[in-house]
PyMOL Python script that loads the backbone (N, CA, C, O; Angstrom):
from pymol import cmd

cmd.read_pdbstr("""\
ATOM      1  N   MET A   1     102.293 112.986 111.657  1.00  0.00           N
ATOM      2  CA  MET A   1     102.174 111.563 111.896  1.00  0.00           C
ATOM      3  C   MET A   1     102.346 110.780 110.604  1.00  0.00           C
ATOM      4  O   MET A   1     103.261 109.963 110.496  1.00  0.00           O
ATOM      5  N   MET A   2     101.486 111.014 109.628  1.00  0.00           N
ATOM      6  CA  MET A   2     101.522 110.262 108.395  1.00  0.00           C
ATOM      7  C   MET A   2     101.480 111.205 107.211  1.00  0.00           C
ATOM      8  O   MET A   2     100.791 112.224 107.256  1.00  0.00           O
ATOM      9  N   ALA A   3     102.193 110.889 106.172  1.00  0.00           N
ATOM     10  CA  ALA A   3     102.133 111.677 104.946  1.00  0.00           C
ATOM     11  C   ALA A   3     101.362 110.880 103.909  1.00  0.00           C
ATOM     12  O   ALA A   3     101.642 109.702 103.685  1.00  0.00           O
ATOM     13  N   MET A   4     100.408 111.513 103.289  1.00  0.00           N
ATOM     14  CA  MET A   4      99.604 110.842 102.276  1.00  0.00           C
ATOM     15  C   MET A   4      99.690 111.617 100.972  1.00  0.00           C
ATOM     16  O   MET A   4      99.817 112.842 100.973  1.00  0.00           O
ATOM     17  N   CYS A   5      99.622 110.896  99.860  1.00  0.00           N
ATOM     18  CA  CYS A   5      99.494 111.543  98.564  1.00  0.00           C
ATOM     19  C   CYS A   5      98.041 111.893  98.334  1.00  0.00           C
ATOM     20  O   CYS A   5      97.154 111.317  98.965  1.00  0.00           O
ATOM     21  N   LYS A   6      97.796 112.803  97.464  1.00  0.00           N
ATOM     22  CA  LYS A   6      96.426 113.212  97.161  1.00  0.00           C
ATOM     23  C   LYS A   6      95.700 112.155  96.322  1.00  0.00           C
ATOM     24  O   LYS A   6      94.472 112.075  96.368  1.00  0.00           O
ATOM     25  N   ASP A   7      96.440 111.345  95.557  1.00  0.00           N
ATOM     26  CA  ASP A   7      95.823 110.399  94.629  1.00  0.00           C
ATOM     27  C   ASP A   7      96.423 109.022  94.836  1.00  0.00           C
ATOM     28  O   ASP A   7      97.627 108.833  94.661  1.00  0.00           O
ATOM     29  N   MET A   8      95.591 108.060  95.209  1.00  0.00           N
ATOM     30  CA  MET A   8      96.076 106.690  95.402  1.00  0.00           C
ATOM     31  C   MET A   8      95.586 105.774  94.293  1.00  0.00           C
ATOM     32  O   MET A   8      95.587 104.555  94.467  1.00  0.00           O
ATOM     33  N   ARG A   9      95.166 106.325  93.156  1.00  0.00           N
ATOM     34  CA  ARG A   9      94.649 105.493  92.076  1.00  0.00           C
ATOM     35  C   ARG A   9      95.746 104.641  91.454  1.00  0.00           C
ATOM     36  O   ARG A   9      95.458 103.568  90.922  1.00  0.00           O
ATOM     37  N   SER A  10      96.964 105.079  91.506  1.00  0.00           N
ATOM     38  CA  SER A  10      98.093 104.307  91.007  1.00  0.00           C
ATOM     39  C   SER A  10      98.746 103.593  92.178  1.00  0.00           C
ATOM     40  O   SER A  10      99.057 104.215  93.194  1.00  0.00           O
ATOM     41  N   TYR A  11      98.955 102.290  92.039  1.00  0.00           N
ATOM     42  CA  TYR A  11      99.507 101.499  93.140  1.00  0.00           C
ATOM     43  C   TYR A  11     100.863 102.013  93.602  1.00  0.00           C
ATOM     44  O   TYR A  11     101.183 101.920  94.787  1.00  0.00           O
ATOM     45  N   SER A  12     101.655 102.544  92.702  1.00  0.00           N
ATOM     46  CA  SER A  12     102.977 103.022  93.088  1.00  0.00           C
ATOM     47  C   SER A  12     102.959 104.477  93.533  1.00  0.00           C
ATOM     48  O   SER A  12     104.021 105.060  93.755  1.00  0.00           O
ATOM     49  N   TYR A  13     101.792 105.073  93.670  1.00  0.00           N
ATOM     50  CA  TYR A  13     101.692 106.486  94.018  1.00  0.00           C
ATOM     51  C   TYR A  13     101.208 106.687  95.446  1.00  0.00           C
ATOM     52  O   TYR A  13     100.377 107.554  95.716  1.00  0.00           O
ATOM     53  N   VAL A  14     101.727 105.889  96.343  1.00  0.00           N
ATOM     54  CA  VAL A  14     101.388 106.029  97.755  1.00  0.00           C
ATOM     55  C   VAL A  14     102.622 106.554  98.466  1.00  0.00           C
ATOM     56  O   VAL A  14     103.706 105.985  98.337  1.00  0.00           O
ATOM     57  N   CYS A  15     102.462 107.643  99.219  1.00  0.00           N
ATOM     58  CA  CYS A  15     103.579 108.189  99.986  1.00  0.00           C
ATOM     59  C   CYS A  15     103.600 107.545 101.368  1.00  0.00           C
ATOM     60  O   CYS A  15     102.598 107.564 102.084  1.00  0.00           O
ATOM     61  N   LEU A  16     104.719 106.988 101.731  1.00  0.00           N
ATOM     62  CA  LEU A  16     104.889 106.402 103.055  1.00  0.00           C
ATOM     63  C   LEU A  16     106.060 107.088 103.741  1.00  0.00           C
ATOM     64  O   LEU A  16     106.997 107.547 103.088  1.00  0.00           O
ATOM     65  N   LEU A  17     105.998 107.149 105.020  1.00  0.00           N
ATOM     66  CA  LEU A  17     107.099 107.732 105.774  1.00  0.00           C
ATOM     67  C   LEU A  17     108.295 106.798 105.793  1.00  0.00           C
ATOM     68  O   LEU A  17     108.180 105.615 105.470  1.00  0.00           O
ATOM     69  N   GLU A  18     109.410 107.324 106.164  1.00  0.00           N
ATOM     70  CA  GLU A  18     110.623 106.534 106.265  1.00  0.00           C
ATOM     71  C   GLU A  18     110.563 105.568 107.438  1.00  0.00           C
ATOM     72  O   GLU A  18     111.269 104.559 107.446  1.00  0.00           O
ATOM     73  N   LYS A  19     109.725 105.867 108.432  1.00  0.00           N
ATOM     74  CA  LYS A  19     109.607 104.982 109.585  1.00  0.00           C
ATOM     75  C   LYS A  19     108.369 104.092 109.421  1.00  0.00           C
ATOM     76  O   LYS A  19     107.458 104.451 108.675  1.00  0.00           O
ATOM     77  N   PRO A  20     108.319 102.960 110.088  1.00  0.00           N
ATOM     78  CA  PRO A  20     107.152 102.075 109.975  1.00  0.00           C
ATOM     79  C   PRO A  20     105.851 102.812 110.304  1.00  0.00           C
ATOM     80  O   PRO A  20     105.776 103.563 111.277  1.00  0.00           O
ATOM     81  N   THR A  21     104.839 102.585 109.481  1.00  0.00           N
ATOM     82  CA  THR A  21     103.548 103.242 109.607  1.00  0.00           C
ATOM     83  C   THR A  21     102.462 102.189 109.769  1.00  0.00           C
ATOM     84  O   THR A  21     102.487 101.165 109.086  1.00  0.00           O
ATOM     85  N   SER A  22     101.540 102.419 110.636  1.00  0.00           N
ATOM     86  CA  SER A  22     100.430 101.495 110.855  1.00  0.00           C
ATOM     87  C   SER A  22      99.592 101.381 109.586  1.00  0.00           C
ATOM     88  O   SER A  22      99.123 102.384 109.048  1.00  0.00           O
ATOM     89  N   ILE A  23      99.408 100.154 109.114  1.00  0.00           N
ATOM     90  CA  ILE A  23      98.592  99.930 107.924  1.00  0.00           C
ATOM     91  C   ILE A  23      97.155 100.362 108.186  1.00  0.00           C
ATOM     92  O   ILE A  23      96.519 100.965 107.322  1.00  0.00           O
ATOM     93  N   LYS A  24      96.648 100.059 109.360  1.00  0.00           N
ATOM     94  CA  LYS A  24      95.279 100.425 109.702  1.00  0.00           C
ATOM     95  C   LYS A  24      95.095 101.938 109.646  1.00  0.00           C
ATOM     96  O   LYS A  24      94.116 102.421 109.077  1.00  0.00           O
ATOM     97  N   GLU A  25      96.023 102.687 110.230  1.00  0.00           N
ATOM     98  CA  GLU A  25      95.937 104.150 110.214  1.00  0.00           C
ATOM     99  C   GLU A  25      96.076 104.688 108.787  1.00  0.00           C
ATOM    100  O   GLU A  25      95.387 105.633 108.404  1.00  0.00           O
ATOM    101  N   LEU A  26      96.962 104.085 108.015  1.00  0.00           N
ATOM    102  CA  LEU A  26      97.167 104.498 106.634  1.00  0.00           C
ATOM    103  C   LEU A  26      95.894 104.301 105.821  1.00  0.00           C
ATOM    104  O   LEU A  26      95.493 105.178 105.056  1.00  0.00           O
ATOM    105  N   VAL A  27      95.262 103.145 105.992  1.00  0.00           N
ATOM    106  CA  VAL A  27      94.017 102.851 105.274  1.00  0.00           C
ATOM    107  C   VAL A  27      92.915 103.817 105.698  1.00  0.00           C
ATOM    108  O   VAL A  27      92.194 104.347 104.853  1.00  0.00           O
ATOM    109  N   GLU A  28      92.781 104.047 107.000  1.00  0.00           N
ATOM    110  CA  GLU A  28      91.746 104.959 107.501  1.00  0.00           C
ATOM    111  C   GLU A  28      91.942 106.365 106.948  1.00  0.00           C
ATOM    112  O   GLU A  28      90.985 106.987 106.485  1.00  0.00           O
ATOM    113  N   GLN A  29      93.151 106.863 106.990  1.00  0.00           N
ATOM    114  CA  GLN A  29      93.423 108.219 106.513  1.00  0.00           C
ATOM    115  C   GLN A  29      93.200 108.322 105.011  1.00  0.00           C
ATOM    116  O   GLN A  29      92.619 109.298 104.535  1.00  0.00           O
ATOM    117  N   ALA A  30      93.652 107.332 104.267  1.00  0.00           N
ATOM    118  CA  ALA A  30      93.480 107.359 102.816  1.00  0.00           C
ATOM    119  C   ALA A  30      92.002 107.297 102.444  1.00  0.00           C
ATOM    120  O   ALA A  30      91.574 107.968 101.505  1.00  0.00           O
ATOM    121  N   ALA A  31      91.225 106.508 103.162  1.00  0.00           N
ATOM    122  CA  ALA A  31      89.793 106.406 102.891  1.00  0.00           C
ATOM    123  C   ALA A  31      89.091 107.742 103.159  1.00  0.00           C
ATOM    124  O   ALA A  31      88.163 108.116 102.440  1.00  0.00           O
ATOM    125  N   GLU A  32      89.535 108.453 104.188  1.00  0.00           N
ATOM    126  CA  GLU A  32      88.952 109.762 104.505  1.00  0.00           C
ATOM    127  C   GLU A  32      89.319 110.814 103.464  1.00  0.00           C
ATOM    128  O   GLU A  32      88.505 111.676 103.132  1.00  0.00           O
ATOM    129  N   GLU A  33      90.555 110.742 102.947  1.00  0.00           N
ATOM    130  CA  GLU A  33      91.047 111.773 102.040  1.00  0.00           C
ATOM    131  C   GLU A  33      90.725 111.519 100.579  1.00  0.00           C
ATOM    132  O   GLU A  33      90.855 112.424  99.755  1.00  0.00           O
ATOM    133  N   THR A  34      90.307 110.309 100.239  1.00  0.00           N
ATOM    134  CA  THR A  34      89.993 109.967  98.856  1.00  0.00           C
ATOM    135  C   THR A  34      88.599 109.369  98.799  1.00  0.00           C
ATOM    136  O   THR A  34      87.959 109.165  99.831  1.00  0.00           O
ATOM    137  N   SER A  35      88.144 109.096  97.628  1.00  0.00           N
ATOM    138  CA  SER A  35      86.847 108.442  97.464  1.00  0.00           C
ATOM    139  C   SER A  35      87.003 106.933  97.279  1.00  0.00           C
ATOM    140  O   SER A  35      86.051 106.248  96.904  1.00  0.00           O
ATOM    141  N   LEU A  36      88.192 106.422  97.541  1.00  0.00           N
ATOM    142  CA  LEU A  36      88.449 104.993  97.360  1.00  0.00           C
ATOM    143  C   LEU A  36      87.922 104.186  98.537  1.00  0.00           C
ATOM    144  O   LEU A  36      87.887 104.657  99.673  1.00  0.00           O
ATOM    145  N   GLU A  37      87.519 102.975  98.240  1.00  0.00           N
ATOM    146  CA  GLU A  37      87.081 102.061  99.294  1.00  0.00           C
ATOM    147  C   GLU A  37      88.294 101.500 100.020  1.00  0.00           C
ATOM    148  O   GLU A  37      89.383 101.418  99.452  1.00  0.00           O
ATOM    149  N   LYS A  38      88.103 101.118 101.268  1.00  0.00           N
ATOM    150  CA  LYS A  38      89.196 100.569 102.070  1.00  0.00           C
ATOM    151  C   LYS A  38      89.804  99.342 101.422  1.00  0.00           C
ATOM    152  O   LYS A  38      91.020  99.154 101.478  1.00  0.00           O
ATOM    153  N   ALA A  39      88.980  98.501 100.807  1.00  0.00           N
ATOM    154  CA  ALA A  39      89.493  97.290 100.147  1.00  0.00           C
ATOM    155  C   ALA A  39      90.461  97.639  99.017  1.00  0.00           C
ATOM    156  O   ALA A  39      91.465  96.951  98.829  1.00  0.00           O
ATOM    157  N   ALA A  40      90.169  98.698  98.268  1.00  0.00           N
ATOM    158  CA  ALA A  40      91.055  99.127  97.183  1.00  0.00           C
ATOM    159  C   ALA A  40      92.383  99.644  97.734  1.00  0.00           C
ATOM    160  O   ALA A  40      93.441  99.402  97.153  1.00  0.00           O
ATOM    161  N   ILE A  41      92.322 100.340  98.833  1.00  0.00           N
ATOM    162  CA  ILE A  41      93.537 100.870  99.466  1.00  0.00           C
ATOM    163  C   ILE A  41      94.384  99.721 100.009  1.00  0.00           C
ATOM    164  O   ILE A  41      95.603  99.705  99.834  1.00  0.00           O
ATOM    165  N   GLU A  42      93.738  98.767 100.663  1.00  0.00           N
ATOM    166  CA  GLU A  42      94.461  97.602 101.181  1.00  0.00           C
ATOM    167  C   GLU A  42      95.109  96.818 100.042  1.00  0.00           C
ATOM    168  O   GLU A  42      96.229  96.328 100.185  1.00  0.00           O
ATOM    169  N   THR A  43      94.412  96.700  98.918  1.00  0.00           N
ATOM    170  CA  THR A  43      94.974  96.014  97.754  1.00  0.00           C
ATOM    171  C   THR A  43      96.191  96.761  97.224  1.00  0.00           C
ATOM    172  O   THR A  43      97.189  96.145  96.852  1.00  0.00           O
ATOM    173  N   ALA A  44      96.108  98.083  97.190  1.00  0.00           N
ATOM    174  CA  ALA A  44      97.240  98.889  96.729  1.00  0.00           C
ATOM    175  C   ALA A  44      98.447  98.691  97.637  1.00  0.00           C
ATOM    176  O   ALA A  44      99.575  98.585  97.156  1.00  0.00           O
ATOM    177  N   ILE A  45      98.218  98.640  98.930  1.00  0.00           N
ATOM    178  CA  ILE A  45      99.313  98.425  99.883  1.00  0.00           C
ATOM    179  C   ILE A  45      99.919  97.044  99.677  1.00  0.00           C
ATOM    180  O   ILE A  45     101.140  96.890  99.678  1.00  0.00           O
ATOM    181  N   TRP A  46      99.063  96.042  99.501  1.00  0.00           N
ATOM    182  CA  TRP A  46      99.553  94.682  99.255  1.00  0.00           C
ATOM    183  C   TRP A  46     100.398  94.637  97.986  1.00  0.00           C
ATOM    184  O   TRP A  46     101.442  93.986  97.954  1.00  0.00           O
ATOM    185  N   LYS A  47      99.943  95.333  96.934  1.00  0.00           N
ATOM    186  CA  LYS A  47     100.704  95.343  95.682  1.00  0.00           C
ATOM    187  C   LYS A  47     102.054  96.037  95.855  1.00  0.00           C
ATOM    188  O   LYS A  47     103.036  95.642  95.228  1.00  0.00           O
ATOM    189  N   LEU A  48     102.109  97.057  96.693  1.00  0.00           N
ATOM    190  CA  LEU A  48     103.395  97.711  96.957  1.00  0.00           C
ATOM    191  C   LEU A  48     104.387  96.725  97.578  1.00  0.00           C
ATOM    192  O   LEU A  48     105.574  96.740  97.253  1.00  0.00           O
ATOM    193  N   THR A  49     103.892  95.872  98.469  1.00  0.00           N
ATOM    194  CA  THR A  49     104.788  94.880  99.075  1.00  0.00           C
ATOM    195  C   THR A  49     105.167  93.809  98.063  1.00  0.00           C
ATOM    196  O   THR A  49     106.300  93.328  98.068  1.00  0.00           O
ATOM    197  N   GLU A  50     104.245  93.433  97.204  1.00  0.00           N
ATOM    198  CA  GLU A  50     104.536  92.427  96.171  1.00  0.00           C
ATOM    199  C   GLU A  50     105.550  92.943  95.151  1.00  0.00           C
ATOM    200  O   GLU A  50     106.335  92.163  94.612  1.00  0.00           O
ATOM    201  N   GLN A  51     105.539  94.240  94.883  1.00  0.00           N
ATOM    202  CA  GLN A  51     106.453  94.849  93.909  1.00  0.00           C
ATOM    203  C   GLN A  51     107.754  95.316  94.553  1.00  0.00           C
ATOM    204  O   GLN A  51     108.567  95.976  93.907  1.00  0.00           O
ATOM    205  N   ASP A  52     107.949  94.977  95.811  1.00  0.00           N
ATOM    206  CA  ASP A  52     109.159  95.368  96.548  1.00  0.00           C
ATOM    207  C   ASP A  52     109.361  96.883  96.603  1.00  0.00           C
ATOM    208  O   ASP A  52     110.492  97.368  96.585  1.00  0.00           O
ATOM    209  N   ILE A  53     108.267  97.612  96.669  1.00  0.00           N
ATOM    210  CA  ILE A  53     108.321  99.063  96.860  1.00  0.00           C
ATOM    211  C   ILE A  53     108.245  99.363  98.353  1.00  0.00           C
ATOM    212  O   ILE A  53     108.801 100.349  98.835  1.00  0.00           O
ATOM    213  N   ALA A  54     107.542  98.485  99.074  1.00  0.00           N
ATOM    214  CA  ALA A  54     107.390  98.625 100.519  1.00  0.00           C
ATOM    215  C   ALA A  54     107.486  97.234 101.148  1.00  0.00           C
ATOM    216  O   ALA A  54     107.381  96.222 100.455  1.00  0.00           O
ATOM    217  N   TYR A  55     107.684  97.197 102.455  1.00  0.00           N
ATOM    218  CA  TYR A  55     107.733  95.929 103.171  1.00  0.00           C
ATOM    219  C   TYR A  55     107.132  96.102 104.552  1.00  0.00           C
ATOM    220  O   TYR A  55     106.903  97.219 105.016  1.00  0.00           O
ATOM    221  N   GLN A  56     106.882  94.979 105.196  1.00  0.00           N
ATOM    222  CA  GLN A  56     106.322  95.002 106.545  1.00  0.00           C
ATOM    223  C   GLN A  56     107.423  94.633 107.534  1.00  0.00           C
ATOM    224  O   GLN A  56     107.757  93.458 107.686  1.00  0.00           O
ATOM    225  N   PRO A  57     107.989  95.639 108.210  1.00  0.00           N
ATOM    226  CA  PRO A  57     109.049  95.355 109.181  1.00  0.00           C
ATOM    227  C   PRO A  57     108.529  94.622 110.418  1.00  0.00           C
ATOM    228  O   PRO A  57     109.295  93.970 111.127  1.00  0.00           O
ATOM    229  N   GLU A  58     107.221  94.734 110.671  1.00  0.00           N
ATOM    230  CA  GLU A  58     106.563  94.038 111.752  1.00  0.00           C
ATOM    231  C   GLU A  58     105.089  93.917 111.387  1.00  0.00           C
ATOM    232  O   GLU A  58     104.607  94.699 110.567  1.00  0.00           O
ATOM    233  N   PRO A  59     104.363  92.976 111.958  1.00  0.00           N
ATOM    234  CA  PRO A  59     102.958  92.817 111.603  1.00  0.00           C
ATOM    235  C   PRO A  59     102.153  94.102 111.821  1.00  0.00           C
ATOM    236  O   PRO A  59     102.260  94.752 112.861  1.00  0.00           O
ATOM    237  N   GLY A  60     101.348  94.450 110.818  1.00  0.00           N
ATOM    238  CA  GLY A  60     100.490  95.625 110.914  1.00  0.00           C
ATOM    239  C   GLY A  60     101.165  96.942 110.595  1.00  0.00           C
ATOM    240  O   GLY A  60     100.534  97.994 110.691  1.00  0.00           O
ATOM    241  N   LYS A  61     102.437  96.911 110.217  1.00  0.00           N
ATOM    242  CA  LYS A  61     103.179  98.125 109.884  1.00  0.00           C
ATOM    243  C   LYS A  61     103.727  97.991 108.463  1.00  0.00           C
ATOM    244  O   LYS A  61     103.995  96.887 107.989  1.00  0.00           O
ATOM    245  N   ILE A  62     103.885  99.124 107.798  1.00  0.00           N
ATOM    246  CA  ILE A  62     104.471  99.128 106.469  1.00  0.00           C
ATOM    247  C   ILE A  62     105.498 100.251 106.392  1.00  0.00           C
ATOM    248  O   ILE A  62     105.380 101.274 107.066  1.00  0.00           O
ATOM    249  N   ARG A  63     106.499 100.036 105.561  1.00  0.00           N
ATOM    250  CA  ARG A  63     107.565 101.022 105.387  1.00  0.00           C
ATOM    251  C   ARG A  63     108.080 100.919 103.957  1.00  0.00           C
ATOM    252  O   ARG A  63     108.173  99.828 103.394  1.00  0.00           O
ATOM    253  N   LYS A  64     108.411 102.064 103.382  1.00  0.00           N
ATOM    254  CA  LYS A  64     108.965 101.990 102.034  1.00  0.00           C
ATOM    255  C   LYS A  64     110.413 101.541 102.093  1.00  0.00           C
ATOM    256  O   LYS A  64     111.109 101.755 103.086  1.00  0.00           O
ATOM    257  N   LEU A  65     110.853 100.915 101.011  1.00  0.00           N
ATOM    258  CA  LEU A  65     112.235 100.434 100.957  1.00  0.00           C
ATOM    259  C   LEU A  65     113.198 101.562 100.733  1.00  0.00           C
ATOM    260  O   LEU A  65     114.406 101.338 100.660  1.00  0.00           O
TER     261      LEU A  65
END
""", "prot")
cmd.dss("prot")
cmd.show_as("cartoon", "prot")
cmd.util.cbc("prot")
cmd.orient("prot")
């Protein structure tokens, strides 16, 4: 379903699938697999979109460029 990196401490170190992925599911899975808070994960995702590393093809979904 979803591929995650082991370490999300770096904003550019998030693995996303080639197809649109639910942001909610991504945040939930990352929170379970790391010790990061959900707010930090959401911020990392937002920064990926701001840096044009990822985009939202539809509301609530994210995809890498």
